[in-house]
C-alpha positions as a Markdown table, in Angstrom:
| # | Residue | x | y | z |
|---|---|---|---|---|
| 1 | Met | 129.0 | 143.4 | 119.5 |
| 2 | Gln | 128.0 | 145.7 | 122.4 |
| 3 | Thr | 129.0 | 145.2 | 126.1 |
| 4 | Leu | 127.3 | 146.4 | 129.4 |
| 5 | Val | 129.1 | 146.0 | 132.6 |
| 6 | Ala | 127.0 | 146.9 | 135.9 |
| 7 | Arg | 127.3 | 146.2 | 139.6 |
| 8 | Met | 124.3 | 144.3 | 140.9 |
| 9 | Gly | 125.2 | 145.0 | 144.5 |
| 10 | Gly | 127.7 | 143.9 | 147.0 |
| 11 | Asp | 130.6 | 142.0 | 145.3 |
| 12 | Glu | 128.4 | 140.8 | 142.3 |
| 13 | Phe | 128.7 | 142.2 | 138.8 |
| 14 | Val | 127.0 | 141.5 | 135.4 |
| 15 | Ile | 128.4 | 141.5 | 132.0 |
| 16 | Leu | 125.8 | 141.7 | 129.4 |
| 17 | Ile | 127.1 | 141.0 | 125.7 |
| 18 | Ser | 124.9 | 141.2 | 122.6 |
| 19 | Gly | 125.7 | 138.9 | 119.7 |
| 20 | Met | 127.5 | 136.2 | 121.4 |
| 21 | Ser | 125.7 | 133.0 | 120.5 |
| 22 | His | 128.3 | 130.3 | 121.2 |
| 23 | Ala | 129.0 | 128.7 | 124.7 |
| 24 | Asp | 132.7 | 128.3 | 123.8 |
| 25 | Thr | 133.1 | 132.0 | 123.4 |
| 26 | Ala | 131.5 | 132.9 | 126.7 |
| 27 | Ile | 133.5 | 130.2 | 128.5 |
| 28 | Ser | 136.8 | 131.6 | 126.9 |
| 29 | Leu | 135.8 | 135.1 | 128.3 |
| 30 | Ala | 134.8 | 133.7 | 131.8 |
| 31 | Asn | 138.4 | 132.1 | 131.9 |
| 32 | Arg | 140.1 | 135.3 | 130.8 |
| 33 | Ile | 138.4 | 137.3 | 133.5 |
| 34 | Arg | 139.2 | 134.8 | 136.3 |
| 35 | Glu | 143.0 | 134.7 | 134.9 |
| 36 | Arg | 142.8 | 138.6 | 135.2 |
| 37 | Met | 141.4 | 138.4 | 138.7 |
| 38 | Thr | 143.9 | 135.7 | 140.0 |
| 39 | Pro | 147.0 | 137.8 | 140.7 |
| 40 | Ala | 147.1 | 139.7 | 144.1 |
| 41 | Phe | 145.7 | 143.3 | 144.1 |
| 42 | Asn | 147.8 | 145.9 | 146.1 |
| 43 | Val | 145.7 | 147.9 | 148.1 |
| 44 | Asp | 147.7 | 150.4 | 150.4 |
| 45 | Gly | 150.5 | 148.1 | 150.6 |
| 46 | His | 148.6 | 145.1 | 151.4 |
| 47 | His | 148.3 | 142.1 | 148.8 |
| 48 | Leu | 144.6 | 141.0 | 148.5 |
| 49 | Phe | 143.4 | 137.9 | 146.8 |
| 50 | Val | 140.0 | 137.5 | 145.1 |
| 51 | Ser | 138.3 | 134.3 | 144.2 |
| 52 | Thr | 136.0 | 134.7 | 141.2 |
| 53 | Ser | 132.8 | 132.5 | 140.7 |
| 54 | Ile | 131.0 | 133.0 | 137.2 |
| 55 | Gly | 127.7 | 132.0 | 136.1 |
| 56 | Val | 127.1 | 131.9 | 132.1 |
| 57 | Arg | 123.6 | 132.3 | 130.7 |
| 58 | Leu | 123.3 | 132.2 | 126.8 |
| 59 | Gly | 120.5 | 134.1 | 125.4 |
| 60 | Gln | 118.0 | 132.1 | 123.4 |
| 61 | Gly | 114.8 | 133.2 | 121.6 |
| 62 | Asp | 112.8 | 135.9 | 123.3 |
| 63 | Ala | 113.8 | 135.1 | 127.0 |
| 64 | Ala | 113.2 | 138.0 | 129.2 |
| 65 | Arg | 116.2 | 140.1 | 130.5 |
| 66 | Glu | 115.1 | 139.3 | 134.2 |
| 67 | Thr | 115.1 | 135.7 | 133.3 |
| 68 | Leu | 118.5 | 135.8 | 131.8 |
| 69 | Leu | 119.8 | 137.5 | 134.8 |
| 70 | Leu | 118.3 | 135.2 | 137.3 |
| 71 | Asp | 119.5 | 132.3 | 135.5 |
| 72 | Ala | 123.1 | 133.6 | 135.3 |
| 73 | Asp | 122.9 | 134.5 | 139.0 |
| 74 | Thr | 121.7 | 130.9 | 139.7 |
| 75 | Ala | 124.7 | 129.4 | 137.7 |
| 76 | Met | 127.1 | 131.7 | 139.7 |
| 77 | Tyr | 125.8 | 130.4 | 143.0 |
| 78 | Tyr | 126.1 | 126.9 | 141.7 |
| 79 | Ala | 129.8 | 127.6 | 140.9 |
| 80 | Lys | 130.3 | 128.9 | 144.4 |
| 81 | Ser | 128.7 | 125.7 | 146.0 |
| 82 | Arg | 131.2 | 123.6 | 144.0 |
| 83 | Gly | 134.3 | 125.4 | 145.3 |
| 84 | Arg | 134.5 | 128.8 | 143.8 |
| 85 | Gln | 137.1 | 130.0 | 141.4 |
| 86 | Arg | 135.2 | 128.5 | 138.6 |
| 87 | His | 132.6 | 129.1 | 136.1 |
| 88 | Glu | 129.3 | 127.2 | 135.5 |
| 89 | Val | 127.0 | 127.4 | 132.4 |
| 90 | Phe | 123.3 | 127.6 | 133.2 |
| 91 | Val | 121.2 | 124.5 | 132.5 |
| 92 | Pro | 117.4 | 124.2 | 133.3 |
| 93 | Ala | 118.2 | 121.6 | 136.0 |
| 94 | Met | 120.0 | 124.4 | 138.1 |
| 95 | Arg | 116.6 | 126.1 | 138.3 |
| 96 | Leu | 115.1 | 123.1 | 139.7 |
| 97 | Asp | 117.8 | 122.8 | 142.1 |
| 98 | Ala | 117.5 | 126.3 | 143.2 |
| 99 | Val | 113.7 | 125.8 | 143.8 |
| 100 | Asp | 114.4 | 122.6 | 145.7 |
| 101 | Arg | 116.9 | 124.4 | 147.8 |
| 102 | Leu | 114.5 | 127.2 | 148.6 |
| 103 | Arg | 111.8 | 124.7 | 149.5 |
| 104 | Leu | 114.4 | 122.8 | 151.9 |
| 105 | Glu | 115.3 | 126.2 | 153.5 |
| 106 | Thr | 111.7 | 127.0 | 154.3 |
| 107 | Asp | 111.3 | 123.4 | 155.8 |
| 108 | Leu | 114.4 | 123.9 | 157.9 |
| 109 | Arg | 113.1 | 127.0 | 159.4 |
| 110 | Ala | 110.0 | 125.2 | 160.4 |
| 111 | Ala | 111.9 | 122.0 | 161.5 |
| 112 | Ile | 113.2 | 123.4 | 164.7 |
| 113 | Asp | 109.8 | 124.7 | 165.8 |
| 114 | Arg | 108.1 | 121.4 | 164.8 |
| 115 | Asp | 110.8 | 119.3 | 166.6 |
| 116 | Glu | 111.9 | 117.4 | 163.7 |
| 117 | Leu | 115.6 | 117.5 | 164.8 |
| 118 | Val | 116.9 | 114.2 | 166.2 |
| 119 | Val | 120.1 | 113.7 | 168.0 |
| 120 | Tyr | 122.0 | 110.4 | 167.7 |
| 121 | Tyr | 124.9 | 109.7 | 170.1 |
| 122 | Gln | 128.3 | 108.1 | 168.8 |
| 123 | Pro | 130.2 | 106.5 | 171.7 |
| 124 | Lys | 133.8 | 107.2 | 172.0 |
| 125 | Val | 135.8 | 104.4 | 173.8 |
| 126 | Cys | 139.3 | 104.5 | 175.5 |
| 127 | Met | 141.4 | 102.0 | 173.7 |
| 128 | Thr | 143.6 | 101.2 | 176.7 |
| 129 | Thr | 140.8 | 100.5 | 179.2 |
| 130 | Gly | 137.8 | 99.7 | 176.8 |
| 131 | Met | 135.7 | 102.2 | 178.9 |
| 132 | Leu | 133.0 | 104.4 | 177.5 |
| 133 | Ile | 134.4 | 108.0 | 177.9 |
| 134 | Glu | 132.2 | 110.3 | 175.8 |
| 135 | Leu | 129.1 | 110.4 | 173.8 |
| 136 | Glu | 129.2 | 112.5 | 170.5 |
| 137 | Ala | 126.0 | 114.3 | 169.6 |
| 138 | Leu | 125.1 | 114.1 | 165.9 |
| 139 | Val | 122.2 | 115.8 | 164.5 |
| 140 | Arg | 119.8 | 114.5 | 161.9 |
| 141 | Trp | 116.5 | 115.9 | 160.4 |
| 142 | Met | 113.4 | 113.7 | 160.4 |
| 143 | His | 111.7 | 115.5 | 157.5 |
| 144 | Pro | 107.9 | 114.6 | 157.1 |
| 145 | Gln | 108.2 | 113.9 | 153.5 |
| 146 | Arg | 111.8 | 113.2 | 152.7 |
| 147 | Gly | 112.4 | 110.9 | 155.7 |
| 148 | Leu | 115.7 | 110.9 | 157.7 |
| 149 | Val | 118.0 | 113.7 | 156.1 |
| 150 | Gly | 121.7 | 113.4 | 156.8 |
| 151 | Pro | 123.7 | 116.5 | 158.0 |
| 152 | Ile | 125.6 | 116.9 | 154.7 |
| 153 | Asp | 122.3 | 117.8 | 153.1 |
| 154 | Phe | 121.2 | 120.6 | 155.4 |
| 155 | Ile | 124.2 | 121.7 | 157.7 |
| 156 | Pro | 125.8 | 123.7 | 155.0 |
| 157 | Leu | 122.5 | 125.4 | 154.2 |
| 158 | Ala | 122.0 | 126.2 | 157.8 |
| 159 | Glu | 125.5 | 127.7 | 157.9 |
| 160 | Glu | 124.9 | 129.9 | 154.9 |
| 161 | Thr | 121.4 | 131.1 | 156.1 |
| 162 | Gly | 122.4 | 131.7 | 159.7 |
| 163 | Leu | 119.9 | 128.9 | 161.0 |
| 164 | Ile | 122.8 | 127.1 | 162.2 |
| 165 | Leu | 122.6 | 129.3 | 165.5 |
| 166 | Gln | 119.1 | 128.2 | 166.3 |
| 167 | Leu | 119.8 | 124.5 | 165.2 |
| 168 | Gly | 123.2 | 124.5 | 167.1 |
| 169 | Glu | 121.4 | 125.7 | 170.4 |
| 170 | Cys | 118.6 | 123.0 | 169.8 |
| 171 | Val | 121.1 | 120.2 | 169.5 |
| 172 | Leu | 123.0 | 121.5 | 172.5 |
| 173 | Arg | 119.9 | 121.8 | 174.6 |
| 174 | Lys | 118.7 | 118.3 | 173.6 |
| 175 | Ala | 122.2 | 116.8 | 174.2 |
| 176 | Cys | 122.4 | 118.4 | 177.7 |
| 177 | Arg | 118.7 | 117.2 | 178.6 |
| 178 | Gln | 119.4 | 113.6 | 177.4 |
| 179 | Met | 122.8 | 113.4 | 179.2 |
| 180 | Thr | 121.1 | 114.6 | 182.5 |
| 181 | Val | 118.4 | 111.9 | 182.2 |
| 182 | Trp | 121.1 | 109.2 | 181.5 |
| 183 | Leu | 123.1 | 110.4 | 184.6 |
| 184 | Thr | 119.8 | 110.2 | 186.7 |
| 185 | Glu | 118.3 | 106.9 | 185.7 |
| 186 | Leu | 121.2 | 104.8 | 184.5 |
| 187 | Asp | 124.5 | 103.5 | 186.0 |
| 188 | Val | 126.8 | 105.3 | 183.4 |
| 189 | Ala | 130.5 | 105.2 | 183.6 |
| 190 | Pro | 132.0 | 107.6 | 185.7 |
| 191 | Gly | 133.3 | 110.9 | 184.3 |
| 192 | Ile | 131.5 | 110.4 | 180.9 |
| 193 | Arg | 130.8 | 113.5 | 179.1 |
| 194 | Val | 128.5 | 114.3 | 176.1 |
| 195 | Ser | 130.2 | 116.1 | 173.3 |
| 196 | Val | 128.6 | 118.9 | 171.0 |
| 197 | Asn | 130.2 | 120.6 | 167.9 |
| 198 | Leu | 130.2 | 124.3 | 167.6 |
| 199 | Ser | 130.0 | 125.8 | 164.4 |
| 200 | Cys | 132.0 | 128.9 | 163.4 |
| 201 | Arg | 128.9 | 131.1 | 163.5 |
| 202 | Gln | 128.2 | 130.0 | 167.0 |
| 203 | Phe | 131.8 | 130.3 | 168.1 |
| 204 | Asn | 131.6 | 133.9 | 166.9 |
| 205 | Gln | 128.6 | 134.8 | 169.1 |
| 206 | Pro | 129.6 | 137.3 | 171.8 |
| 207 | Asp | 127.1 | 135.8 | 174.3 |
| 208 | Leu | 128.0 | 132.3 | 173.6 |
| 209 | Phe | 129.2 | 131.6 | 177.0 |
| 210 | Asp | 126.0 | 133.0 | 178.6 |
| 211 | Arg | 123.8 | 130.9 | 176.3 |
| 212 | Ile | 125.8 | 127.7 | 177.1 |
| 213 | Met | 125.6 | 128.4 | 180.8 |
| 214 | Gly | 121.9 | 129.2 | 180.6 |
| 215 | Ile | 121.2 | 125.8 | 178.8 |
| 216 | Leu | 123.3 | 123.9 | 181.6 |
| 217 | Glu | 121.2 | 125.6 | 184.2 |
| 218 | Glu | 118.0 | 124.8 | 182.4 |
| 219 | Thr | 118.8 | 121.2 | 182.0 |
| 220 | Gly | 120.5 | 120.6 | 185.2 |
| 221 | Leu | 123.7 | 119.4 | 183.6 |
| 222 | Ser | 127.0 | 119.9 | 185.4 |
| 223 | Pro | 129.6 | 121.8 | 183.1 |
| 224 | Asp | 132.0 | 118.8 | 183.7 |
| 225 | Arg | 129.8 | 116.6 | 181.7 |
| 226 | Leu | 129.7 | 118.8 | 178.6 |
| 227 | Ser | 132.6 | 118.8 | 176.0 |
| 228 | Leu | 132.4 | 121.5 | 173.2 |
| 229 | Glu | 134.3 | 120.5 | 170.1 |
| 230 | Val | 135.4 | 123.3 | 167.7 |
| 231 | Thr | 135.2 | 122.3 | 164.2 |
| 232 | Glu | 137.9 | 122.9 | 161.6 |
| 233 | Gly | 135.8 | 125.6 | 160.0 |
| 234 | Val | 136.3 | 127.6 | 163.1 |
| 235 | Leu | 140.1 | 127.5 | 162.8 |
| 236 | Met | 140.1 | 128.1 | 159.0 |
| 237 | Glu | 137.9 | 131.2 | 159.5 |
| 238 | Asn | 140.6 | 133.2 | 161.3 |
């Protein structure tokens, strides 16, 4: 049995083992690797912890090495998406999921330009007075083929690809513009605000304040009519 260990790039490594034909053996090895990576590493007096996600691909027939590597990589990302610190054995359905994910990412990049993002507004009511005090902006995606797509199906993808910056700014602009219309044309409750969530990536933008002020100026909305909510992910990031 021959073994080759190589670094693919970044924090990704590949282990190629010839003569390993049983899934149980490969899974046992994956578990041993994770166990060895679990304890803290001492680097210059600092304890560092590493989470390990592993994709397993068993060679079958005359499958090309490139195919084996791509499939193992697909399984590894599948393990990451399911919570990290685990392994996943490749199955053909994962390849279909990867293709679907790529297609969804391509569609999402065009969705902003095609104005397919729709904002719904969830009312927040004071329990004491029964008065409407705030409207929370919630984004949905009106996909031309898939229909209405909920945030759980595209927000994580937007976060991972960086599209959340464009998406978040689009939602903020739509919400501010709509709030301006309501304040101008309707007899709304005094002091009512529109609430928009900020993602971790948005919160880390050095020019976030200028971007927000630019949108407020563009839409004519007074700053005291806008609430910005920091998601749990921002707090967990640092």
